[in-house]
TORSEVEX-31059 format. One record per residue (C-alpha): residue number from 1; residue in one letter; x, y, z. Coordinates in pm, 1 decimal, decimal comma, padded with zeros to 6 digits. Each point is the difference from the previous one (the first is absolute). Example, Ala and Ser with C-alpha at 12.3 -4.5 7.8 and 13.67 -1.06 7.14 Angstrom:
<nodes>
<node resi="1" resn="A" X="01230,0" Y="-00450,0" Z="00780,0"/>
<node resi="2" resn="S" X="00137,0" Y="00344,0" Z="-00066,0"/>
</nodes>
This chain:
<nodes>
<node resi="1" resn="M" X="-00743,9" Y="-00640,9" Z="-00706,1"/>
<node resi="2" resn="T" X="00272,0" Y="-00258,3" Z="00046,6"/>
<node resi="3" resn="Y" X="00266,4" Y="-00098,2" Z="-00247,2"/>
<node resi="4" resn="R" X="00141,0" Y="-00323,7" Z="-00130,3"/>
<node resi="5" resn="F" X="00283,9" Y="-00125,9" Z="-00213,2"/>
<node resi="6" resn="R" X="-00107,5" Y="-00174,8" Z="-00318,4"/>
<node resi="7" resn="F" X="00201,2" Y="-00312,1" Z="-00075,7"/>
<node resi="8" resn="R" X="00014,2" Y="00061,4" Z="-00374,3"/>
<node resi="9" resn="K" X="00178,7" Y="00333,9" Z="00030,4"/>
<node resi="10" resn="P" X="00355,2" Y="00064,2" Z="00122,3"/>
<node resi="11" resn="V" X="00015,0" Y="00085,4" Z="00370,8"/>
<node resi="12" resn="E" X="00189,3" Y="00322,8" Z="-00070,8"/>
<node resi="13" resn="V" X="-00270,4" Y="00120,4" Z="-00239,8"/>
<node resi="14" resn="E" X="-00273,7" Y="-00084,7" Z="00251,2"/>
<node resi="15" resn="F" X="00198,4" Y="00165,1" Z="00281,5"/>
<node resi="16" resn="Q" X="00023,5" Y="00324,5" Z="-00193,2"/>
<node resi="17" resn="A" X="-00364,2" Y="-00014,8" Z="-00112,4"/>
<node resi="18" resn="I" X="-00126,8" Y="-00058,5" Z="00354,2"/>
<node resi="19" resn="A" X="00213,0" Y="00285,2" Z="00135,1"/>
<node resi="20" resn="L" X="-00129,0" Y="00234,4" Z="-00269,3"/>
<node resi="21" resn="D" X="-00358,6" Y="-00107,3" Z="00071,1"/>
<node resi="22" resn="Q" X="00032,4" Y="00067,3" Z="00372,5"/>
<node resi="23" resn="I" X="00151,7" Y="00343,1" Z="-00062,4"/>
<node resi="24" resn="Q" X="-00271,9" Y="00079,0" Z="-00254,6"/>
<node resi="25" resn="L" X="-00268,6" Y="-00102,4" Z="00248,1"/>
<node resi="26" resn="C" X="00144,4" Y="00255,3" Z="00244,7"/>
<node resi="27" resn="H" X="-00029,8" Y="00270,9" Z="-00262,9"/>
<node resi="28" resn="D" X="-00351,6" Y="-00116,2" Z="-00091,6"/>
<node resi="29" resn="A" X="-00111,6" Y="00016,3" Z="00363,3"/>
<node resi="30" resn="A" X="00124,6" Y="00358,3" Z="00027,1"/>
<node resi="31" resn="R" X="-00154,6" Y="00100,7" Z="-00332,0"/>
<node resi="32" resn="T" X="-00346,7" Y="-00139,4" Z="00071,1"/>
<node resi="33" resn="G" X="-00002,2" Y="00116,3" Z="00360,7"/>
<node resi="34" resn="Q" X="-00257,1" Y="-00263,8" Z="00086,9"/>
<node resi="35" resn="G" X="00004,3" Y="-00151,4" Z="00345,1"/>
<node resi="36" resn="D" X="00292,9" Y="00037,6" Z="00234,2"/>
<node resi="37" resn="V" X="00277,7" Y="00103,3" Z="-00240,5"/>
<node resi="38" resn="A" X="00273,4" Y="-00029,4" Z="00263,3"/>
<node resi="39" resn="H" X="-00110,2" Y="-00352,0" Z="00086,2"/>
<node resi="40" resn="E" X="-00013,0" Y="-00109,0" Z="-00364,5"/>
<node resi="41" resn="I" X="00346,8" Y="00135,6" Z="-00075,5"/>
<node resi="42" resn="R" X="00145,0" Y="-00157,7" Z="00313,9"/>
<node resi="43" resn="K" X="-00149,0" Y="-00340,2" Z="-00093,7"/>
<node resi="44" resn="H" X="00165,4" Y="00010,5" Z="-00341,1"/>
<node resi="45" resn="C" X="00330,1" Y="00113,2" Z="00152,0"/>
<node resi="46" resn="K" X="-00015,4" Y="-00299,8" Z="00235,2"/>
<node resi="47" resn="R" X="-00068,2" Y="-00232,1" Z="-00292,6"/>
<node resi="48" resn="L" X="00292,8" Y="00152,3" Z="-00185,0"/>
<node resi="49" resn="R" X="00223,8" Y="-00059,7" Z="00300,8"/>
<node resi="50" resn="A" X="-00120,6" Y="-00360,4" Z="00021,3"/>
<node resi="51" resn="L" X="00087,6" Y="-00044,4" Z="-00367,3"/>
<node resi="52" resn="L" X="00347,4" Y="00141,1" Z="00061,3"/>
<node resi="53" resn="R" X="00049,3" Y="-00230,8" Z="00299,5"/>
<node resi="54" resn="L" X="-00094,5" Y="-00292,2" Z="-00220,4"/>
<node resi="55" resn="V" X="00294,4" Y="00064,0" Z="-00234,6"/>
<node resi="56" resn="R" X="00236,6" Y="00108,2" Z="00278,0"/>
<node resi="57" resn="G" X="00276,6" Y="-00247,1" Z="-00082,6"/>
<node resi="58" resn="S" X="-00007,6" Y="00067,4" Z="-00370,9"/>
<node resi="59" resn="F" X="-00061,6" Y="00374,7" Z="-00022,8"/>
<node resi="60" resn="P" X="00311,0" Y="00210,1" Z="00071,8"/>
<node resi="61" resn="D" X="-00193,2" Y="00324,9" Z="00059,0"/>
<node resi="62" resn="D" X="-00239,4" Y="-00161,4" Z="00248,0"/>
<node resi="63" resn="A" X="00100,1" Y="00209,5" Z="00301,9"/>
<node resi="64" resn="R" X="-00018,0" Y="00331,3" Z="-00184,8"/>
<node resi="65" resn="E" X="-00336,2" Y="-00070,1" Z="-00160,1"/>
<node resi="66" resn="Q" X="-00136,5" Y="-00135,9" Z="00329,1"/>
<node resi="67" resn="R" X="00086,4" Y="00332,4" Z="00164,0"/>
<node resi="68" resn="V" X="-00175,5" Y="00195,5" Z="-00275,3"/>
<node resi="69" resn="A" X="-00322,4" Y="-00201,3" Z="00035,1"/>
<node resi="70" resn="R" X="00024,3" Y="00022,2" Z="00380,3"/>
<node resi="71" resn="D" X="00055,7" Y="00375,2" Z="-00006,0"/>
<node resi="72" resn="A" X="-00290,7" Y="00054,3" Z="-00239,6"/>
<node resi="73" resn="G" X="-00228,1" Y="-00188,3" Z="00237,0"/>
<node resi="74" resn="R" X="00133,4" Y="00183,2" Z="00302,7"/>
<node resi="75" resn="E" X="-00089,4" Y="00333,4" Z="-00155,1"/>
<node resi="76" resn="L" X="-00362,5" Y="-00096,4" Z="00056,2"/>
<node resi="77" resn="A" X="00031,0" Y="-00188,7" Z="00329,0"/>
<node resi="78" resn="V" X="-00109,7" Y="00272,9" Z="00242,3"/>
<node resi="79" resn="L" X="-00307,4" Y="00088,8" Z="-00202,0"/>
<node resi="80" resn="R" X="-00093,1" Y="-00364,0" Z="-00038,0"/>
<node resi="81" resn="D" X="00045,4" Y="-00055,2" Z="00374,1"/>
<node resi="82" resn="V" X="-00249,4" Y="00278,2" Z="00081,2"/>
<node resi="83" resn="T" X="-00253,9" Y="-00154,5" Z="-00237,3"/>
<node resi="84" resn="A" X="00057,5" Y="-00346,6" Z="00148,6"/>
<node resi="85" resn="Q" X="-00044,3" Y="00135,4" Z="00353,9"/>
<node resi="86" resn="R" X="-00329,3" Y="00160,6" Z="-00094,4"/>
<node resi="87" resn="E" X="-00121,5" Y="-00316,6" Z="-00173,6"/>
<node resi="88" resn="T" X="00099,4" Y="-00211,2" Z="00301,2"/>
<node resi="89" resn="L" X="-00190,0" Y="00222,3" Z="00241,2"/>
<node resi="90" resn="A" X="-00307,5" Y="-00009,1" Z="-00222,7"/>
<node resi="91" resn="R" X="00012,5" Y="-00382,0" Z="-00022,6"/>
<node resi="92" resn="L" X="00044,0" Y="-00037,6" Z="00376,0"/>
<node resi="93" resn="R" X="-00292,6" Y="00228,3" Z="00071,8"/>
<node resi="94" resn="K" X="-00217,5" Y="-00182,8" Z="-00252,4"/>
<node resi="95" resn="R" X="00096,2" Y="-00347,3" Z="00124,3"/>
<node resi="96" resn="A" X="-00052,9" Y="00069,8" Z="00371,2"/>
<node resi="97" resn="P" X="-00184,0" Y="00330,9" Z="00040,1"/>
<node resi="98" resn="Q" X="-00064,2" Y="-00044,9" Z="00373,4"/>
<node resi="99" resn="R" X="00366,6" Y="-00054,4" Z="00069,2"/>
<node resi="100" resn="Y" X="00152,6" Y="00255,4" Z="-00239,9"/>
<node resi="101" resn="A" X="-00265,5" Y="00273,2" Z="-00018,6"/>
<node resi="102" resn="V" X="00179,0" Y="00212,9" Z="00254,6"/>
<node resi="103" resn="P" X="00033,6" Y="00374,8" Z="-00046,5"/>
<node resi="104" resn="E" X="00380,0" Y="-00012,9" Z="-00020,7"/>
<node resi="105" resn="L" X="-00002,7" Y="-00241,9" Z="-00293,2"/>
<node resi="106" resn="E" X="-00277,2" Y="00192,5" Z="-00171,3"/>
<node resi="107" resn="R" X="00205,1" Y="00319,8" Z="00031,4"/>
<node resi="108" resn="A" X="00312,9" Y="-00177,0" Z="-00124,1"/>
<node resi="109" resn="E" X="-00184,3" Y="-00133,5" Z="-00305,2"/>
<node resi="110" resn="A" X="-00149,5" Y="00343,2" Z="-00072,3"/>
<node resi="111" resn="W" X="00342,2" Y="00162,1" Z="00038,7"/>
<node resi="112" resn="L" X="00159,8" Y="-00248,2" Z="-00240,9"/>
<node resi="113" resn="A" X="-00283,7" Y="00051,5" Z="-00248,8"/>
<node resi="114" resn="G" X="00043,1" Y="00377,3" Z="00019,6"/>
<node resi="115" resn="L" X="00374,4" Y="-00032,8" Z="-00037,1"/>
<node resi="116" resn="L" X="-00038,6" Y="-00207,9" Z="-00316,3"/>
<node resi="117" resn="E" X="-00238,6" Y="00254,6" Z="-00148,5"/>
<node resi="118" resn="S" X="00216,9" Y="00302,2" Z="00076,9"/>
<node resi="119" resn="D" X="00154,3" Y="00194,1" Z="-00286,5"/>
<node resi="120" resn="T" X="00343,0" Y="-00028,4" Z="00159,1"/>
<node resi="121" resn="V" X="-00013,2" Y="-00378,7" Z="00006,6"/>
<node resi="122" resn="K" X="-00137,3" Y="-00014,3" Z="-00354,7"/>
<node resi="123" resn="R" X="00291,8" Y="00214,6" Z="-00121,0"/>
<node resi="124" resn="T" X="00242,6" Y="-00208,8" Z="00202,9"/>
<node resi="125" resn="Q" X="-00141,2" Y="-00318,7" Z="-00148,9"/>
<node resi="126" resn="A" X="00016,1" Y="00137,7" Z="-00353,8"/>
<node resi="127" resn="A" X="00364,9" Y="00094,3" Z="00053,1"/>
<node resi="128" resn="A" X="00080,7" Y="-00340,4" Z="00152,9"/>
<node resi="129" resn="V" X="-00170,3" Y="-00180,9" Z="-00288,9"/>
<node resi="130" resn="Q" X="00198,3" Y="00207,9" Z="-00247,4"/>
<node resi="131" resn="R" X="00330,7" Y="-00076,3" Z="00176,2"/>
<node resi="132" resn="A" X="-00082,1" Y="-00372,0" Z="-00001,5"/>
<node resi="133" resn="L" X="-00094,1" Y="00009,6" Z="-00367,5"/>
<node resi="134" resn="D" X="00320,3" Y="00188,4" Z="-00083,4"/>
<node resi="135" resn="L" X="00207,1" Y="-00272,0" Z="00168,5"/>
<node resi="136" resn="L" X="-00195,5" Y="-00272,2" Z="-00177,5"/>
<node resi="137" resn="G" X="00017,8" Y="00184,7" Z="-00332,6"/>
<node resi="138" resn="R" X="00379,4" Y="00005,0" Z="00015,1"/>
<node resi="139" resn="Q" X="-00005,2" Y="-00366,5" Z="00095,9"/>
<node resi="140" resn="R" X="-00229,5" Y="-00077,4" Z="-00295,7"/>
<node resi="141" resn="D" X="00259,4" Y="00157,5" Z="-00230,0"/>
<node resi="142" resn="R" X="00261,7" Y="-00247,6" Z="00130,5"/>
<node resi="143" resn="V" X="-00215,4" Y="-00314,7" Z="-00030,1"/>
<node resi="144" resn="P" X="00083,3" Y="-00075,9" Z="-00366,2"/>
<node resi="145" resn="A" X="00366,8" Y="-00022,9" Z="00100,1"/>
<node resi="146" resn="W" X="-00068,0" Y="-00241,9" Z="00287,2"/>
<node resi="147" resn="T" X="00170,8" Y="-00329,7" Z="-00069,0"/>
<node resi="148" resn="L" X="00018,3" Y="-00322,0" Z="00195,6"/>
<node resi="149" resn="A" X="00319,4" Y="-00196,5" Z="00047,1"/>
<node resi="150" resn="E" X="-00188,2" Y="-00331,2" Z="-00017,5"/>
<node resi="151" resn="R" X="-00250,7" Y="-00136,6" Z="-00249,1"/>
<node resi="152" resn="G" X="-00320,4" Y="-00192,2" Z="00054,5"/>
<node resi="153" resn="F" X="-00107,4" Y="-00115,6" Z="00345,1"/>
<node resi="154" resn="S" X="00353,1" Y="00036,3" Z="00137,3"/>
<node resi="155" resn="A" X="-00049,7" Y="00380,5" Z="-00018,2"/>
<node resi="156" resn="L" X="-00277,6" Y="-00039,6" Z="00258,3"/>
<node resi="157" resn="S" X="00137,3" Y="-00288,2" Z="00206,3"/>
<node resi="158" resn="D" X="00196,1" Y="00208,4" Z="00252,5"/>
<node resi="159" resn="G" X="-00301,9" Y="00219,0" Z="00065,1"/>
<node resi="160" resn="F" X="-00230,4" Y="-00299,0" Z="00042,6"/>
<node resi="161" resn="A" X="00249,6" Y="-00174,8" Z="00227,1"/>
<node resi="162" resn="H" X="00040,7" Y="00310,6" Z="00214,4"/>
<node resi="163" resn="A" X="-00377,3" Y="00051,8" Z="00031,7"/>
<node resi="164" resn="Y" X="-00050,7" Y="-00367,6" Z="00084,0"/>
<node resi="165" resn="R" X="00275,8" Y="00009,2" Z="00263,0"/>
<node resi="166" resn="Q" X="-00148,9" Y="00313,6" Z="00158,7"/>
<node resi="167" resn="G" X="-00345,9" Y="-00155,2" Z="00005,0"/>
<node resi="168" resn="R" X="00125,4" Y="-00314,9" Z="00172,3"/>
<node resi="169" resn="Q" X="00192,6" Y="00203,9" Z="00257,2"/>
<node resi="170" resn="R" X="-00301,6" Y="00215,7" Z="00078,9"/>
<node resi="171" resn="L" X="-00232,0" Y="-00299,6" Z="00029,0"/>
<node resi="172" resn="S" X="00234,9" Y="-00161,3" Z="00250,3"/>
<node resi="173" resn="Q" X="-00001,8" Y="00303,1" Z="00231,4"/>
</nodes>
């Protein structure tokens, strides 16, 4: 689910509402336990960071709150990487079975699958999810106090300009 600013509401109100929504979606993902919880939480942390980058010139606590969202996502990075590696191997083997159906890759995929199903990893993931949610929960408590130095579009203009500049630089490389 993406987010958007509504033109009829003040940017600061929308900024806070979007941040709260992204944090709530992290908690919802953990509560329901459906799908890849680590992946879902990391996606919402990345969206939260993108939101914070958007108001970078107008939000004094940008750097601090960026670190919190980054750290919450990092709590789950290793577990997500193992899942992504397993998924990548499975896709490669499905796409080109003659090329990738070698015993070494089959063993690697089986090892990753076993690792993900182990009790140790499940406990580790549960603890990592809880640490991430604790960080985000404390951040959620601060959101109502988040204020922007600018009003209207000017609160977003520095973030848009920075993203545009980065995009142009990367396209020229």
